[in-house]
Backbone as CSV, one residue per row, in Angstrom:
resi,resn,N_x,N_y,N_z,CA_x,CA_y,CA_z,C_x,C_y,C_z
1,MET,0.848,-1.175,0.000,0.000,0.000,0.000,0.890,1.232,0.000
2,LEU,0.592,2.157,-0.869,1.375,3.381,-0.960,0.857,4.399,0.029
3,GLY,1.734,5.126,0.654,1.320,6.182,1.573,1.567,7.533,0.933
4,PHE,0.593,8.395,1.020,0.728,9.728,0.461,0.726,10.736,1.588
5,LYS,1.605,11.708,1.488,1.670,12.764,2.493,1.149,14.040,1.869
6,ARG,0.414,14.804,2.652,-0.069,16.097,2.195,0.878,17.169,2.677
7,LYS,1.169,18.105,1.828,2.009,19.227,2.215,1.135,20.460,2.327
8,SER,1.406,21.273,3.310,0.679,22.525,3.477,1.538,23.662,2.965
9,TYR,0.913,24.590,2.286,1.614,25.747,1.763,0.895,27.009,2.197
10,ASN,1.645,28.000,2.581,1.088,29.317,2.851,1.272,30.145,1.597
11,VAL,0.191,30.768,1.145,0.253,31.562,-0.071,0.224,33.032,0.304
12,ILE,1.219,33.748,-0.146,1.282,35.185,0.077,1.222,35.828,-1.293
13,SER,0.261,36.721,-1.454,0.056,37.326,-2.760,0.259,38.827,-2.689
14,ASN,0.937,39.349,-3.682,1.118,40.792,-3.784,0.240,41.383,-4.877
15,SER,-0.545,40.548,-5.526,-1.397,41.057,-6.598,-2.860,40.818,-6.261
16,ASP,-3.729,41.534,-6.945,-5.159,41.377,-6.722,-5.709,40.150,-7.434
17,THR,-5.063,39.750,-8.507,-5.521,38.572,-9.230,-4.629,37.400,-8.876
18,GLU,-5.277,36.328,-8.553,-4.534,35.153,-8.120,-5.268,33.922,-8.624
19,THR,-4.547,32.954,-9.132,-5.202,31.746,-9.597,-5.258,30.748,-8.461
20,GLU,-6.361,30.016,-8.430,-6.522,28.998,-7.396,-6.090,27.661,-7.965
21,HIS,-5.387,26.900,-7.177,-4.999,25.557,-7.571,-5.754,24.588,-6.694
22,GLN,-6.412,23.642,-7.344,-7.182,22.669,-6.587,-6.248,21.582,-6.093
23,SER,-6.319,21.313,-4.801,-5.480,20.268,-4.231,-6.162,18.923,-4.429
24,SER,-5.501,17.875,-4.010,-6.080,16.549,-4.132,-7.374,16.485,-3.336
25,PRO,-8.314,15.617,-3.740,-9.612,15.567,-3.075,-9.473,15.237,-1.594
26,LYS,-10.345,15.854,-0.808,-10.325,15.607,0.628,-10.970,14.262,0.913
27,ILE,-10.426,13.569,1.869,-10.971,12.286,2.272,-11.543,12.447,3.664
28,SER,-12.816,12.110,3.800,-13.468,12.247,5.096,-12.972,11.176,6.043
29,LYS,-12.887,11.531,7.282,-12.525,10.576,8.317,-13.739,10.385,9.206
30,PRO,-13.881,9.228,9.854,-14.999,9.047,10.771,-14.982,10.145,11.825
31,GLU,-16.192,10.576,12.227,-16.290,11.680,13.168,-15.769,11.327,14.554
32,SER,-15.868,10.075,14.925,-15.364,9.685,16.237,-14.787,8.286,16.161
33,SER,-13.969,7.956,17.140,-13.384,6.620,17.157,-14.453,5.576,17.443
34,GLU,-15.540,5.968,18.133,-16.639,5.037,18.380,-17.254,4.603,17.064
35,GLN,-17.498,5.567,16.180,-18.094,5.266,14.893,-17.181,4.355,14.085
36,GLU,-15.894,4.625,14.125,-14.930,3.819,13.389,-14.915,2.398,13.939
37,GLY,-14.912,2.258,15.242,-14.912,0.945,15.868,-16.183,0.185,15.567
38,ALA,-17.303,0.876,15.584,-18.575,0.233,15.306,-18.615,-0.271,13.871
39,SER,-18.086,0.503,12.939,-18.127,0.079,11.546,-17.169,-1.085,11.294
40,ASN,-16.091,-1.168,12.028,-15.152,-2.270,11.848,-15.665,-3.558,12.468
41,ASN,-16.431,-3.461,13.549,-16.911,-4.642,14.248,-18.233,-5.138,13.701
42,SER,-18.918,-4.347,12.933,-20.243,-4.680,12.442,-20.156,-5.331,11.074
43,ASN,-20.996,-6.348,10.848,-21.046,-6.979,9.539,-21.934,-6.205,8.582
44,SER,-22.871,-5.404,9.118,-23.773,-4.653,8.254,-23.227,-3.253,8.007
45,SER,-23.622,-2.687,6.892,-23.171,-1.348,6.532,-23.932,-0.295,7.320
46,VAL,-23.310,0.853,7.458,-23.909,1.988,8.137,-24.777,2.729,7.127
47,LYS,-25.941,3.236,7.570,-26.786,4.034,6.682,-26.437,5.492,6.868
48,VAL,-26.631,6.261,5.807,-26.295,7.677,5.840,-27.448,8.466,5.228
49,ILE,-27.584,9.718,5.633,-28.578,10.605,5.041,-27.892,11.350,3.903
50,TRP,-28.489,11.286,2.719,-27.922,11.911,1.536,-28.632,13.216,1.233
51,GLU,-27.861,14.201,0.788,-28.421,15.475,0.365,-28.132,15.664,-1.120
52,GLN,-29.177,16.034,-1.860,-29.036,16.284,-3.294,-29.073,17.786,-3.528
53,LYS,-28.163,18.265,-4.370,-28.158,19.685,-4.731,-28.171,19.812,-6.248
54,ALA,-29.130,20.583,-6.741,-29.207,20.896,-8.164,-28.551,22.259,-8.352
55,VAL,-27.496,22.304,-9.155,-26.731,23.539,-9.336,-26.781,23.951,-10.807
56,PRO,-27.530,25.030,-11.113,-27.569,25.494,-12.505,-26.218,26.073,-12.915
57,ARG,-25.830,25.804,-14.136,-24.577,26.374,-14.645,-24.751,27.869,-14.861
58,LYS,-23.631,28.582,-14.855,-23.675,30.042,-15.011,-24.359,30.464,-16.307
59,ASP,-24.126,29.708,-17.369,-24.743,30.061,-18.655,-26.171,29.517,-18.779
60,LYS,-26.668,28.873,-17.717,-28.022,28.314,-17.630,-28.310,27.276,-18.714
61,SER,-27.269,26.684,-19.287,-27.453,25.683,-20.331,-27.998,24.371,-19.772
62,ARG,-27.633,24.047,-18.542,-28.144,22.840,-17.890,-27.878,22.908,-16.400
63,THR,-28.384,21.908,-15.695,-28.245,21.849,-14.240,-27.428,20.622,-13.868
64,ASP,-26.427,20.805,-13.034,-25.622,19.688,-12.541,-26.205,19.208,-11.222
65,ILE,-26.237,17.895,-11.034,-26.766,17.294,-9.816,-25.597,16.740,-9.012
66,TYR,-25.541,17.107,-7.736,-24.491,16.623,-6.836,-25.133,16.010,-5.600
67,TYR,-24.465,15.027,-5.022,-24.906,14.419,-3.773,-23.817,14.577,-2.726
68,TYR,-24.244,14.754,-1.485,-23.352,14.869,-0.333,-23.872,13.940,0.752
69,ALA,-22.972,13.262,1.442,-23.364,12.535,2.646,-23.499,13.587,3.736
70,LYS,-24.558,13.492,4.541,-24.792,14.503,5.575,-23.553,14.621,6.459
71,GLY,-23.083,15.850,6.647,-21.903,16.108,7.463,-20.597,16.069,6.690
72,SER,-20.660,15.757,5.406,-19.454,15.668,4.583,-19.456,16.788,3.547
73,LYS,-18.273,17.216,3.160,-18.153,18.229,2.111,-17.741,17.599,0.786
74,ASP,-17.646,16.267,0.753,-17.275,15.574,-0.477,-18.427,15.658,-1.472
75,ARG,-18.187,16.267,-2.628,-19.202,16.437,-3.661,-19.111,15.255,-4.616
76,LEU,-20.200,14.518,-4.744,-20.235,13.323,-5.576,-21.132,13.599,-6.780
77,HIS,-20.611,13.403,-7.978,-21.372,13.798,-9.155,-21.704,12.678,-10.137
78,CYS,-21.476,11.421,-9.752,-21.882,10.308,-10.608,-22.024,9.051,-9.747
79,PHE,-22.670,8.027,-10.318,-22.886,6.787,-9.579,-21.565,6.173,-9.115
80,LYS,-20.559,6.225,-9.961,-19.253,5.648,-9.627,-18.660,6.325,-8.387
81,ASP,-18.751,7.666,-8.315,-18.237,8.395,-7.149,-18.959,7.976,-5.870
82,ILE,-20.279,7.842,-5.962,-21.069,7.470,-4.782,-20.734,6.053,-4.344
83,GLU,-20.637,5.144,-5.300,-20.310,3.756,-4.971,-18.939,3.662,-4.296
84,GLU,-17.956,4.382,-4.825,-16.613,4.412,-4.230,-16.642,4.982,-2.815
85,TYR,-17.356,6.100,-2.648,-17.467,6.756,-1.339,-18.084,5.784,-0.324
86,CYS,-19.144,5.096,-0.729,-19.813,4.143,0.167,-18.881,2.997,0.554
87,ARG,-18.147,2.491,-0.409,-17.229,1.378,-0.124,-16.138,1.818,0.858
88,LYS,-15.567,3.010,0.643,-14.498,3.510,1.513,-14.969,3.770,2.936
89,HIS,-16.238,4.173,3.079,-16.752,4.555,4.392,-17.706,3.519,4.985
90,ASN,-17.715,2.300,4.411,-18.556,1.209,4.896,-20.021,1.642,4.995
91,LEU,-20.519,2.266,3.924,-21.897,2.739,3.879,-22.716,1.862,2.947
92,GLU,-24.006,1.765,3.234,-24.907,1.003,2.386,-25.122,1.762,1.079
93,TYR,-24.968,1.084,-0.056,-25.121,1.724,-1.367,-26.362,1.181,-2.054
94,ASP,-27.284,2.068,-2.388,-28.495,1.704,-3.113,-28.628,2.662,-4.293
95,LYS,-28.296,2.193,-5.473,-28.264,3.036,-6.671,-29.614,3.697,-6.950
96,SER,-30.706,3.058,-6.552,-32.035,3.598,-6.850,-32.356,4.872,-6.069
97,LEU,-31.555,5.219,-5.071,-31.778,6.449,-4.304,-31.292,7.692,-5.043
98,PHE,-30.473,7.514,-6.062,-29.812,8.636,-6.706,-30.342,8.862,-8.117
99,ASP,-30.595,10.123,-8.448,-31.112,10.502,-9.758,-30.298,11.686,-10.265
100,PHE,-29.492,11.442,-11.279,-28.641,12.495,-11.825,-29.279,13.182,-13.034
101,SER,-30.534,12.904,-13.287,-31.231,13.535,-14.399,-31.384,15.028,-14.133
102,SER,-31.048,15.831,-15.114,-31.165,17.284,-14.929,-32.625,17.724,-14.920
103,LYS,-33.545,16.824,-15.255,-34.977,17.131,-15.168,-35.406,17.247,-13.712
104,ASN,-34.704,16.554,-12.839,-35.003,16.573,-11.411,-34.203,17.708,-10.775
105,LYS,-34.836,18.837,-10.562,-34.136,20.015,-10.033,-34.321,20.159,-8.522
106,TYR,-34.680,19.064,-7.855,-34.887,19.063,-6.408,-33.558,19.252,-5.685
107,SER,-33.574,20.081,-4.654,-32.432,20.208,-3.751,-32.941,19.959,-2.343
108,GLY,-32.329,19.023,-1.651,-32.731,18.701,-0.285,-32.313,17.289,0.057
109,TYR,-32.869,16.769,1.148,-32.506,15.433,1.596,-33.245,14.377,0.783
110,VAL,-32.569,13.263,0.531,-33.113,12.177,-0.268,-34.020,11.328,0.604
111,ASN,-35.198,10.985,0.065,-36.134,10.106,0.759,-35.563,8.689,0.732
112,MET,-35.189,8.176,1.888,-34.526,6.873,1.970,-35.477,5.722,1.635
113,GLU,-36.788,5.968,1.621,-37.762,4.924,1.312,-38.042,4.834,-0.186
114,GLU,-37.461,5.725,-0.974,-37.698,5.768,-2.415,-37.486,4.422,-3.084
115,SER,-36.444,3.732,-2.705,-36.117,2.461,-3.350,-37.147,1.391,-3.028
116,ASN,-37.868,1.522,-1.908,-38.847,0.518,-1.516,-40.205,0.754,-2.167
117,LEU,-40.439,1.916,-2.771,-41.723,2.225,-3.374,-42.004,1.355,-4.589
118,SER,-40.995,0.913,-5.278,-41.185,0.107,-6.481,-41.478,-1.355,-6.168
119,ASP,-41.323,-1.769,-4.915,-41.555,-3.172,-4.530,-43.024,-3.520,-4.530
């Protein structure tokens, strides 16, 4: 397993215009050691509350859909990202909860019972 170290840099600017450089994506850590211990000892996955945000583009050509796990700042913009996030954080993944269609302009918390309505 490769280990990566993050370096911190202080930026001092003498000009009014400055370009921003995006650093590597942030990785969420469990909020407490209890939560981490519980997820390691449990055979079942942890459930999470998902928030959906519809973000119109500046040119209003279309709307981008993003999902966030409650309490996280990780922005997930496709099924693959969500599946990866769930696997890394031992979360239950149900693809039917997520809708990336730009027709759905809802912003708010995802109804966790949505997947059971089709049964």
